[in-house]
BALOBA-1460 file (C-alpha; in Angstrom, 3 decimals):
// residues 125
<rec num="1" residu="m" x="-24.354" y="-55.501" z="241.893"/>
<rec num="2" residu="f" x="-24.611" y="-51.959" z="243.683"/>
<rec num="3" residu="v" x="-22.328" y="-49.649" z="244.857"/>
<rec num="4" residu="e" x="-23.438" y="-48.620" z="248.780"/>
<rec num="5" residu="r" x="-23.263" y="-45.533" z="249.763"/>
<rec num="6" residu="v" x="-23.056" y="-45.683" z="253.150"/>
<rec num="7" residu="s" x="-20.784" y="-48.445" z="255.016"/>
<rec num="8" residu="i" x="-19.857" y="-48.868" z="258.923"/>
<rec num="9" residu="t" x="-16.435" y="-49.936" z="261.159"/>
<rec num="10" residu="e" x="-16.758" y="-52.852" z="263.074"/>
<rec num="11" residu="k" x="-16.491" y="-50.438" z="266.491"/>
<rec num="12" residu="a" x="-19.585" y="-48.817" z="265.033"/>
<rec num="13" residu="k" x="-21.072" y="-52.459" z="264.669"/>
<rec num="14" residu="k" x="-20.247" y="-53.459" z="268.555"/>
<rec num="15" residu="v" x="-22.049" y="-50.252" z="269.790"/>
<rec num="16" residu="i" x="-25.479" y="-51.180" z="267.238"/>
<rec num="17" residu="d" x="-25.156" y="-54.289" z="268.949"/>
<rec num="18" residu="r" x="-25.115" y="-53.190" z="272.321"/>
<rec num="19" residu="l" x="-27.786" y="-50.580" z="271.557"/>
<rec num="20" residu="r" x="-29.835" y="-53.096" z="270.049"/>
<rec num="21" residu="a" x="-29.668" y="-55.580" z="272.574"/>
<rec num="22" residu="e" x="-31.122" y="-52.556" z="274.797"/>
<rec num="23" residu="h" x="-33.674" y="-50.843" z="272.286"/>
<rec num="24" residu="g" x="-34.398" y="-53.493" z="270.012"/>
<rec num="25" residu="e" x="-34.271" y="-52.273" z="266.400"/>
<rec num="26" residu="l" x="-32.786" y="-49.316" z="265.351"/>
<rec num="27" residu="m" x="-32.368" y="-46.362" z="262.655"/>
<rec num="28" residu="f" x="-29.661" y="-43.899" z="261.539"/>
<rec num="29" residu="h" x="-30.803" y="-40.082" z="260.344"/>
<rec num="30" residu="q" x="-28.424" y="-37.783" z="259.737"/>
<rec num="31" residu="s" x="-30.002" y="-34.046" z="259.312"/>
<rec num="32" residu="g" x="-28.175" y="-30.810" z="258.496"/>
<rec num="33" residu="g" x="-29.515" y="-29.266" z="261.436"/>
<rec num="34" residu="c" x="-28.953" y="-28.416" z="265.200"/>
<rec num="35" residu="c" x="-27.565" y="-30.339" z="267.993"/>
<rec num="36" residu="d" x="-24.404" y="-32.481" z="266.374"/>
<rec num="37" residu="g" x="-25.154" y="-30.588" z="263.520"/>
<rec num="38" residu="s" x="-25.078" y="-33.315" z="260.303"/>
<rec num="39" residu="a" x="-23.761" y="-35.806" z="262.842"/>
<rec num="40" residu="p" x="-25.297" y="-39.766" z="262.445"/>
<rec num="41" residu="m" x="-27.814" y="-40.028" z="265.325"/>
<rec num="42" residu="c" x="-29.463" y="-43.993" z="266.339"/>
<rec num="43" residu="f" x="-32.995" y="-43.591" z="267.244"/>
<rec num="44" residu="a" x="-35.128" y="-46.884" z="268.625"/>
<rec num="45" residu="l" x="-37.153" y="-47.925" z="265.413"/>
<rec num="46" residu="g" x="-40.430" y="-45.855" z="265.556"/>
<rec num="47" residu="d" x="-38.804" y="-42.635" z="268.213"/>
<rec num="48" residu="f" x="-37.660" y="-40.365" z="264.644"/>
<rec num="49" residu="r" x="-40.641" y="-39.650" z="262.781"/>
<rec num="50" residu="l" x="-39.286" y="-39.785" z="259.203"/>
<rec num="51" residu="g" x="-39.876" y="-36.118" z="256.660"/>
<rec num="52" residu="s" x="-41.388" y="-37.176" z="253.740"/>
<rec num="53" residu="r" x="-38.631" y="-35.505" z="252.104"/>
<rec num="54" residu="d" x="-35.851" y="-37.626" z="254.114"/>
<rec num="55" residu="v" x="-34.000" y="-40.585" z="251.849"/>
<rec num="56" residu="c" x="-33.169" y="-43.762" z="252.588"/>
<rec num="57" residu="l" x="-29.447" y="-44.473" z="251.441"/>
<rec num="58" residu="g" x="-29.258" y="-47.757" z="252.412"/>
<rec num="59" residu="e" x="-28.601" y="-50.290" z="255.222"/>
<rec num="60" residu="i" x="-26.002" y="-50.404" z="258.150"/>
<rec num="61" residu="h" x="-25.503" y="-53.334" z="260.023"/>
<rec num="62" residu="g" x="-29.465" y="-54.360" z="260.031"/>
<rec num="63" residu="c" x="-30.412" y="-50.325" z="260.454"/>
<rec num="64" residu="k" x="-31.460" y="-47.916" z="257.619"/>
<rec num="65" residu="f" x="-29.857" y="-45.038" z="257.283"/>
<rec num="66" residu="y" x="-31.850" y="-41.897" z="256.449"/>
<rec num="67" residu="m" x="-30.597" y="-38.363" z="255.165"/>
<rec num="68" residu="a" x="-32.610" y="-35.275" z="254.897"/>
<rec num="69" residu="e" x="-32.901" y="-34.390" z="251.603"/>
<rec num="70" residu="d" x="-31.300" y="-30.908" z="251.160"/>
<rec num="71" residu="q" x="-28.280" y="-32.716" z="253.477"/>
<rec num="72" residu="f" x="-28.243" y="-35.659" z="250.637"/>
<rec num="73" residu="e" x="-27.850" y="-32.503" z="247.982"/>
<rec num="74" residu="y" x="-23.857" y="-32.080" z="249.758"/>
<rec num="75" residu="y" x="-23.508" y="-35.827" z="250.009"/>
<rec num="76" residu="k" x="-25.342" y="-37.226" z="246.762"/>
<rec num="77" residu="n" x="-21.669" y="-37.726" z="245.089"/>
<rec num="78" residu="m" x="-20.173" y="-38.908" z="248.371"/>
<rec num="79" residu="h" x="-19.572" y="-42.319" z="250.253"/>
<rec num="80" residu="v" x="-20.559" y="-41.821" z="253.781"/>
<rec num="81" residu="r" x="-18.875" y="-44.295" z="256.558"/>
<rec num="82" residu="v" x="-20.283" y="-44.395" z="260.014"/>
<rec num="83" residu="d" x="-17.287" y="-45.205" z="263.300"/>
<rec num="84" residu="i" x="-17.926" y="-43.506" z="266.827"/>
<rec num="85" residu="t" x="-15.282" y="-41.700" z="268.651"/>
<rec num="86" residu="e" x="-15.030" y="-40.765" z="272.075"/>
<rec num="87" residu="g" x="-16.895" y="-37.858" z="273.780"/>
<rec num="88" residu="r" x="-19.951" y="-36.498" z="274.268"/>
<rec num="89" residu="g" x="-21.870" y="-35.434" z="271.558"/>
<rec num="90" residu="s" x="-25.356" y="-32.897" z="271.911"/>
<rec num="91" residu="s" x="-27.990" y="-34.819" z="270.386"/>
<rec num="92" residu="f" x="-30.327" y="-37.404" z="271.140"/>
<rec num="93" residu="s" x="-28.903" y="-40.336" z="269.776"/>
<rec num="94" residu="l" x="-28.822" y="-43.520" z="271.829"/>
<rec num="95" residu="e" x="-24.871" y="-43.931" z="272.276"/>
<rec num="96" residu="i" x="-25.063" y="-40.595" z="274.082"/>
<rec num="97" residu="p" x="-25.007" y="-41.353" z="277.739"/>
<rec num="98" residu="l" x="-22.088" y="-44.143" z="276.567"/>
<rec num="99" residu="g" x="-19.521" y="-41.421" z="276.415"/>
<rec num="100" residu="i" x="-19.372" y="-41.945" z="272.866"/>
<rec num="101" residu="r" x="-21.014" y="-41.082" z="269.688"/>
<rec num="102" residu="f" x="-21.139" y="-41.700" z="266.010"/>
<rec num="103" residu="i" x="-19.619" y="-40.033" z="263.062"/>
<rec num="104" residu="a" x="-19.699" y="-39.556" z="259.149"/>
<rec num="105" residu="i" x="-16.603" y="-39.788" z="257.361"/>
<rec num="106" residu="s" x="-17.705" y="-38.854" z="253.689"/>
<rec num="107" residu="r" x="-15.384" y="-38.996" z="250.769"/>
<rec num="108" residu="l" x="-16.096" y="-38.350" z="246.859"/>
<rec num="109" residu="l" x="-16.949" y="-41.621" z="245.050"/>
<rec num="110" residu="t" x="-14.995" y="-42.599" z="242.377"/>
<rec num="111" residu="d" x="-16.365" y="-41.967" z="238.664"/>
<rec num="112" residu="e" x="-16.564" y="-46.322" z="238.535"/>
<rec num="113" residu="e" x="-18.635" y="-46.388" z="241.717"/>
<rec num="114" residu="m" x="-20.555" y="-43.231" z="240.451"/>
<rec num="115" residu="q" x="-21.526" y="-45.664" z="237.329"/>
<rec num="116" residu="h" x="-23.056" y="-48.845" z="239.981"/>
<rec num="117" residu="l" x="-24.120" y="-46.451" z="242.812"/>
<rec num="118" residu="r" x="-27.591" y="-47.930" z="244.554"/>
<rec num="119" residu="p" x="-30.438" y="-45.633" z="243.989"/>
<rec num="120" residu="i" x="-31.646" y="-43.941" z="246.720"/>
<rec num="121" residu="e" x="-35.345" y="-44.501" z="248.389"/>
<rec num="122" residu="m" x="-37.945" y="-41.386" z="249.376"/>
<rec num="123" residu="a" x="-38.738" y="-42.273" z="253.291"/>
<rec num="124" residu="e" x="-42.002" y="-43.753" z="253.726"/>
<rec num="125" residu="s" x="-43.455" y="-41.090" z="256.499"/>
């Protein structure tokens, strides 16, 4: 049994359900770049073009969660939990018009968790 690299709160699941009802299947990407910096961003499936160096950390509530490879270097020993907070972010993420934004809360993985960690997958571009 694998230890997952990424998880999601119940509040964030409800937002995903609402966004999925309006936009269809969804995906997440977290870069280390502009806009909201390293905030996870939610897109309709196919509206964000993955790069050949993006990695898939796993799934949250039926949505694949990708991260830029250079950003993953900082997160490779971390667990990421996706939550929401009030306030309008400055990204192109689908939840922004709702007056909320997704946030990443990270913590170091334990030695035990590291031994059973789910491997990453490279994105199919």
